[in-house]
C-alpha positions in Angstrom: 94.6 89.7 72.6 94.4 93.5 71.8 93.2 96.1 73.9 92.4 99.7 72.9 91.9 102.2 75.7 90.0 105.6 75.6 91.5 108.7 76.5 90.9 112.6 76.2 93.0 114.6 73.9 94.4 117.4 75.8 97.0 118.9 73.7 97.5 118.6 69.9 100.5 119.4 67.9 102.8 118.4 64.8 106.0 116.7 64.7 108.1 115.9 61.7 104.6 116.8 59.8 102.9 114.2 61.8 99.7 115.1 63.8 100.3 114.3 67.6 98.4 114.6 70.7 98.9 114.0 74.3 96.3 111.9 75.8 95.0 111.6 79.3 94.0 108.2 80.6 92.7 109.0 83.6 95.5 110.8 85.4 98.2 109.3 83.0 99.4 111.1 80.0 101.0 109.5 76.9 102.2 110.8 73.8 99.6 109.3 70.9 99.6 109.5 67.1 96.7 110.8 65.3 97.3 110.2 62.0 94.3 107.6 61.5 92.1 110.6 63.0 93.5 114.0 61.9 90.2 115.5 62.5 90.6 115.0 66.3 90.3 118.1 68.1 91.6 119.0 72.1 88.7 117.7 74.3 87.7 114.8 72.1 87.8 111.3 73.0 89.8 108.4 71.2 90.5 104.8 71.2 94.1 104.4 71.3 96.1 100.8 70.8 99.9 101.0 70.9 100.2 104.9 70.4 98.2 105.2 67.7 94.4 106.7 68.0 92.7 104.7 65.7 89.0 106.3 66.1 86.7 108.9 68.1 84.1 108.2 70.7 81.8 110.2 72.7 82.8 111.2 76.2 79.9 108.5 77.6 81.2 105.8 75.4 84.7 106.7 76.8 83.4 106.8 80.2 81.7 103.4 80.0 84.6 101.3 78.6 86.9 102.9 81.3 84.5 101.7 83.9 84.2 98.2 82.4 88.1 98.4 82.8 88.1 99.1 86.3 85.9 96.4 87.0 88.0 94.2 85.2 90.7 95.1 87.0 89.0 94.9 90.5 88.0 91.5 89.7 91.5 90.5 89.0 92.7 91.9 92.2 90.3 89.7 94.0 90.6 86.5 92.1 94.6 86.9 91.3 95.6 86.8 87.6 94.5 84.1 85.4 96.7 80.9 85.4 98.9 80.4 82.6 
């Protein structure tokens, strides 16, 4: 299963001709490639999968998705990881 996680772009720069950003995922900052969303700006929210921003989302969408991910994490901590 693939999972894209929303984060907020806090810095935008270029490296070797490639648009890049530092993206904040609720306190965890990761470097992200913006090649698929070169129009992205500092303050925008994007969905990131394996280091690539795939699309831009509203702050509301990002917050709703993060809330759901937190609920999933809370449920797993209560029930334990799935078997397998």
